[in-house]
N, C-alpha and C positions, 0 to 999 in steps of 0.2 A: 566341680559343680556340674550338674546335669542340666543342659539347656533344653528348653521346652518347645513343643510344636503347638501353635495356637490355630485352631480350625474354626472359622466362622462360616457355618453353612446351614445351620438349623433354624435361625431366627434373625430378625433385624438387630443390628448393633450399631451404636454410635461410639466412635473412638475419640479419646482425648488424652492429654498428658497432664500428669500431676507430679512435679519433681522428676524423679527417675522412673516413674511408673507409667505403664500403658493402662488406661482405664477403659473398660468395656461396659457401656451402659445399655441395658436391655429394655425392651418396650414396656415391661411391667414394672419398671423402676429398680430392678435388681442391678447391682454393679459388681464387677470383678476387677481386680487390679493385678498386674503382673510386672515385676521389675524388668525393664528393658534389657538389662544385661543377661537375663535368664532365657531370652527368646532366641531360638535357632531359626525358626521359619514361621511366617504368618500366612495362612491360607485363607483367602477371601473368596467364598463361593456363593454366599447369599447375595441376591441382587440389591438388597436395601441395607448396605453398609456405608456409613459416612465417615470420612476422615479428611484431615487437612494436609496440605503440602508440608506443613511443619512436622506432622506426625511421620510422614514418609521420610523426611530428612532425618528425624530422630532414630527411626528404625534402621536406616542405612548407616548412620554414624555408630550404631551399636552392632553392626555386622549382621543384621537380620535380612534374610531373603524373603521378600514379599511376593507371594504368588497370587495372581488374580485369575479366577476361573470364568468360563463362559456360561451360557444358559444350560449347557449340558453338564456343567460342573467339571469340565476338563480344563487343565491349565491353558490360559490364553496369553499370559505374559508374566514375566518375572522381573522384579526390580532388585538389582544387586548392588552391594557396597563397593563400587569400583575404585574409590579413592583411598582404600585402606593401606596400600603398600607404597613405600617410599621409592621403590625402584621400578615403578610400573612402566615407564616409557622404555627403559632399557630392556626389561623383560619382554615387552611386546615385540620389540625389534628382533631380539634373539629368537623368540618363538616363531615369528613369521619367516625367519631364515632357516629354520630347522630343515635339514636336507631329507629328501624323500626316503632314502635307505634307512636313516635313523628312525623316522616316523614308522616305517614298516616293522622294524625290529621292536620298537616299543609296543606297537599294536599286537604283535605276536605274544608279548609277555602278558598283555591285558587279556587276550582271548584265552591263553593257556590258564590263567588264574580263574577266569569265569567258568571254564569247563571243569576245572578241578573243584571249584566250589559247588557247582551243580552236582558233580559226582559224589562229593562228600555229603551233600544233603540227601541225595538219593540213598546212599549207603546207610545214612542215619535213620531215615523214615521208612525205607522199603527193604533194607537188608542187603542191597546190592547196588553198586555204582553203575551197572549196565555197561561197563567198559569205558565209561567217560574219562576216568583218570588216565587210562592208557591212551585214549584218543587225544588228550591234551598234549601229550608228548609229540604228536604228529603234526602239530600246527607249525607251519613254515612262516618265514618272514612275510608280513602283510596278509597272512592267512590266505594265500593265493589258491589253495585247494579247498577253501570254504569248509573247514572242519567245524567251525562254529555252528553253521546251519545243520550239518550232519548230526552233531551232538544234540542240537535243539530238538530234532525229530525224536530221538530216543528219550530225551529228558521229559518232554511234555506228554508223551504217551504213558509215562510211568509215575510222574511225580504226585499226581492226585489219585493214583490207582484207578484211572478212568481212561481207557483206550480211545474214547470218543472225544476227549478234551482237545481243543485246538486253541492255541494262543491267538486271540483276536482283539486288538485294542478297541474295536467298535462294539463288541459284545458285552452283555451284562454278566451277572453271576460272579464267578471267581475272577473273570477278566476285569470287571470293574474294580474289584479289590486290588488286583495287581496294578492296574492303572494308577490308583490312588497312592499306593505305596511307592511305586516307581517315580511318581511326580515329586514326592517328598525327597527321595534320594537324589533325584536330578537337581532340584533347587538347592539342596544343602551342599552338594558337591560343586555346583556352580558358585556358591558363596565361597567355598574354600579356594576355588580357582582364582576368583577375584582378589581374595585376601592374600594370595601369594604373588600377586602382581602379574598374573597371566591373563590372557584374553580368552573368554569362554567360546568365542566363535572360531578360533583357530585350532581345528581338531587334528588328531593323529590319523584317523581313518574316515570319520564322518566329515563331509565337506559340502553339504547342500548350501546353495546360495541363500536360501530363505531360512536357514536355521542359525539363530544367534548363539546356540549352546552346543555346538558340535563337540567341543572338548569335554563338556559335561556328559554328553551322550557316550563318548568313548570311555571315560573313567568310571562311570557308574556301573558298567557291565559286571565287574566282579561282585558288586553289592546286590544284584538282583535276587540271588538265592536267599538273602536275609529276609526280603519281603515274601518270597515264595514260602518260606518256613512258617511265617505267621498265618498266611492264607491257608496253609494245610491245617494248622491248629484250629482256625475258625471253622473250616469245613468239617472237622471232626466233631466240633461242638454243636453245630446247627444243621449238619447234613448237607445234601446236595443243593438245597434251595438257598444258597448264601446270597446276601445282598449287601450293598454298601449303605450302611446305616450308622447311626451314632455309635453303637456298640462296636461294630467292626472297625470303624475309624479309630476309636480309642485303642483297640487292641493293636492295630498296625502302628499307630504313633508310639505306643508303649514299647513295642518291639524295637523301634528305631532309636529310642533313647536308652534302651537297656544296654548292658555290657556284653561284648562279644569277645571270644577268646581266639587269639592268634599266637601259636607257639607258646602257650602257657601264660601269655600276658592278656589281662582283661581290660578292655577299654570300650568306650561307646562307639557306635557306628560312625558318628561324626568325627571322633578322634582318629579313627582309621582312615577316613576320607582325607583329613588334613595331612596325615602322614604320607599318603599316596601322592597328593598334589605337591607337597614339599619335595618329595623324591623326584617328581617330574621337573620341578623348578631347578633342582641341582643338575639334572641332565642337560637342561636347556642352557644353564650357565656354564656348562663344560666342567663341572666339578664331579660328575659321575657318568658312567656309561651304561648303567642298568637301572631299571625302574624297580622300586619296591612296591609289590602288590600284595594285599592281604589274602592269605589262605585260611579260611575259618574252620574252627573245630566245632562242628554241629553236634557232637556227642555220639554215643552209641545207640543203635536201634533199640 
């Protein structure tokens, strides 16, 4: 079953429950219904959305990540299904005690996979990986030589065939599309983290006191090129004046629920996220010493 992303940003909506359905009532009297078990994430960006505590509880019980946005339509908070896993207290304790050398080794694996995926996407859309795949091999424990940042400089100058492009979360255009896609990836991997009995605030590398999703920010890194790929596609279709609108949101959401190939196996982005998180849980439990991280096949140029 393909789980869906529900985005409420274009018009006022009133939410209610009917059996196992989430009902979305629009101002003009139109109503849509979605089975709760089909929803991966609910994004609430319009200021006039009404829902009850009962609805939030139902969404959480079905494993839905609910993302609430601020007036700029940037994520302001995420409600996650924290009670899904039966070993949650034990996992939290083991996760909190994970030794620094282990966390650094795991972060190296994450960064290597991210750079390899960036290189694979570059090779697919630009005909050359710009040396990124070779750079991935140079990442040391904890990425203490900051290869990730060096690779990013090469990557962002080439990925949109625009030397002037700079990744800036505060900017519009392509940056706003990237922000939107990354927000979905972040919330869905946070959901997978909670579903595996791990705490999203206890990161491998990210450790800001004010960040409740440090681990999600760590584990989402290899998935960023999946979002980048669809933003490239949107840019090709509409030109340089891209904007975050209903059409671009639909394309991004469709890409994130489509199937991705890893070593010949086809699964959704969310499936690969869950596999990565379960791999980390095995390391934390002491049942494995390496992390499984997806390396995507983006196809030939």
